[in-house]
C-alpha positions as CSV (number, residue, x, y, z in Angstrom):
1,M,-27.0,-235.9,-29.8
2,E,-24.2,-236.9,-32.1
3,H,-20.6,-236.2,-31.6
4,V,-18.3,-235.6,-34.6
5,E,-14.8,-237.0,-34.2
6,L,-12.2,-234.8,-35.9
7,S,-9.2,-236.3,-37.6
8,E,-5.8,-235.4,-36.4
9,Q,-5.3,-233.2,-39.6
10,Q,-8.6,-231.4,-38.8
11,K,-7.5,-230.9,-35.1
12,K,-4.2,-229.4,-36.2
13,A,-5.8,-227.1,-38.7
14,R,-8.2,-225.8,-36.0
15,R,-5.4,-225.2,-33.6
16,S,-3.3,-223.3,-36.1
17,R,-6.3,-221.1,-37.0
18,S,-7.0,-220.5,-33.3
19,V,-3.3,-219.5,-32.9
20,A,-3.3,-217.2,-35.9
21,I,-6.5,-215.5,-34.6
22,A,-4.9,-215.0,-31.2
23,V,-1.8,-213.4,-32.7
24,V,-4.0,-211.1,-34.9
25,L,-6.0,-210.0,-31.9
26,A,-2.9,-209.6,-29.7
27,C,-1.2,-207.4,-32.6
28,L,-4.5,-205.3,-32.8
29,A,-4.5,-204.7,-29.2
30,V,-0.9,-203.5,-29.2
31,M,-1.5,-201.3,-32.2
32,F,-4.5,-199.6,-30.6
33,Y,-2.4,-199.0,-27.4
34,V,0.6,-197.5,-29.5
35,V,-1.7,-195.3,-31.6
36,T,-3.4,-194.0,-28.4
37,I,-0.3,-193.2,-26.8
38,I,0.9,-191.4,-30.0
39,K,-2.3,-189.4,-30.3
40,V,-2.5,-188.4,-26.7
41,G,1.2,-187.7,-26.5
42,P,4.0,-188.8,-24.2
43,G,2.7,-186.1,-21.6
44,I,0.1,-188.6,-20.6
45,F,2.7,-190.2,-18.3
46,D,3.6,-186.9,-16.5
47,R,0.2,-186.0,-15.3
48,P,-0.6,-185.9,-11.6
49,M,-2.6,-188.8,-10.3
């Protein structure tokens, strides 16, 4: 089994891609949450448990 050694530039590029993907996923999650609250309406918080 061979292991590939990445250069520092490749490691930095991989890290920046990972951060960008994480930011996009977090934004999507927040957007879905906000859209759900808007569609259901603010009354969702006033319902009895």
